[in-house]
C-alpha positions in Angstrom: 41.2 -1.0 58.4 43.5 -2.0 55.6 44.1 -5.4 54.3 47.8 -6.1 53.7 49.2 -8.7 51.3 50.7 -11.6 53.3 53.9 -11.3 51.2 54.5 -7.7 52.3 54.5 -8.8 56.0 57.2 -11.4 55.6 60.7 -9.9 55.8 63.2 -11.1 53.2 65.5 -14.0 54.1 68.9 -13.1 55.4 72.1 -14.2 53.7 72.8 -16.8 56.4 69.4 -18.5 55.8 69.9 -18.5 52.1 73.4 -20.0 52.5 72.2 -22.7 54.9 69.4 -23.7 52.5 71.8 -23.8 49.6 74.0 -26.1 51.6 71.1 -28.4 52.4 70.4 -28.6 48.7 74.1 -29.5 48.0 74.1 -32.1 50.7 71.0 -33.8 49.4 72.5 -34.0 45.9 76.0 -35.1 46.9 75.5 -38.8 46.3 74.0 -38.4 42.9 73.6 -35.3 40.8 70.1 -36.5 39.9 67.2 -34.9 41.8 64.0 -36.9 41.5 60.5 -35.3 41.9 60.1 -36.5 45.5 63.5 -35.1 46.5 62.7 -31.8 44.8 59.4 -31.5 46.6 61.1 -32.4 49.9 63.8 -29.8 49.4 61.2 -27.1 48.6 59.1 -28.1 51.7 62.2 -27.8 53.9 62.9 -24.4 52.4 59.4 -23.1 53.2 58.9 -24.8 56.6 62.4 -25.0 58.2 64.1 -22.0 56.6 60.9 -19.8 56.4 61.5 -19.0 52.8 58.8 -18.2 50.3 58.1 -21.0 47.8 59.5 -18.7 45.0 62.7 -18.1 47.0 63.2 -21.8 47.8 62.7 -22.7 44.1 65.0 -20.0 42.9 67.8 -21.1 45.3 67.2 -24.8 44.4 67.5 -24.0 40.6 70.5 -21.7 41.1 72.4 -24.4 43.1 71.4 -27.0 40.6 72.7 -25.0 37.7 76.0 -24.1 39.4 76.6 -27.8 40.3 75.1 -29.4 37.2 72.4 -31.2 39.0 69.7 -32.8 36.9 66.0 -32.7 37.7 63.8 -35.6 36.9 61.0 -33.3 35.8 63.3 -31.6 33.2 64.8 -34.8 31.8 61.4 -36.4 31.7 60.0 -33.6 29.6 62.9 -33.8 27.2 62.7 -37.6 26.9 59.0 -37.4 26.4 59.5 -35.1 23.4 62.0 -37.6 21.9 59.7 -40.6 22.5 56.7 -38.6 21.0 58.8 -37.9 17.9 59.7 -41.6 17.6 56.1 -42.7 18.1 54.7 -40.4 15.5 51.2 -40.8 14.3 51.3 -44.6 14.5 52.1 -44.5 18.3 54.7 -47.3 17.8 58.2 -47.3 19.1 60.8 -49.8 17.9 63.3 -51.6 20.1 66.2 -49.7 18.6 64.4 -46.3 19.3 63.6 -47.5 22.9 67.2 -48.5 23.6 68.7 -45.3 22.0 66.3 -43.2 24.1 67.3 -45.1 27.2 70.9 -44.2 26.5 70.0 -40.6 25.9 68.1 -40.6 29.2 71.2 -41.9 31.0 73.2 -39.1 29.3 70.8 -36.5 30.4 71.1 -37.7 34.0 74.9 -37.9 33.6 74.7 -41.7 34.2 73.3 -41.3 37.7 70.6 -43.8 36.9 71.3 -47.3 35.7 70.3 -48.9 32.4 67.4 -50.9 34.0 66.0 -47.8 35.7 66.2 -45.9 32.4 64.3 -48.6 30.7 61.8 -48.7 33.5 61.1 -45.0 33.3 60.7 -45.2 29.5 58.3 -48.1 29.8 56.2 -46.1 32.3 56.3 -43.1 30.0 55.1 -45.3 27.0 52.3 -46.7 29.0 51.2 -43.3 30.3 51.1 -41.9 26.8 49.5 -44.9 25.1 52.5 -45.6 22.9 53.0 -49.3 21.9 56.1 -51.3 21.2 56.7 -52.2 17.6 57.1 -55.9 17.0 60.7 -57.1 16.6 62.7 -60.1 15.5 62.0 -63.1 13.4 58.8 -64.0 15.3 57.7 -60.3 15.3 57.2 -60.4 19.1 57.0 -57.6 21.7 59.0 -59.7 24.2 61.7 -57.1 24.4 59.2 -54.7 25.9 57.4 -57.1 28.2 60.7 -58.1 29.7 61.2 -54.6 31.0 60.0 -54.5 34.6 57.8 -51.5 35.6 
């Protein structure tokens, strides 16, 4: 009695299945070219459950369609922005208002303006809080009001 690997039992997806899944990805990103983490997981789940693709096949198709259509993934832009913010924070862990605003604009550029200014600021504030970075005091009164006014 031999034990076969589960992946060897599954036949490869046919071209029609791959095309239909690629079309689903395109439809989901038609409104905005920005694919957030929830949408990415949802698309991968659909590929595995509805189209009977392996997770690797679903992810490969998702990435290929995204590259061809210049879709932006939240996970990728977040990693890049986190690197920028980490560089700004340095050893002190402080980020100035100017650095914050500049990075918010960079984030919007990464997402091809598919998220608004407020959403970019919200995401940056969450990122700062998660990483323990603090706002540098700003203005005549040396306050952090610019940071506290950003809604989470």
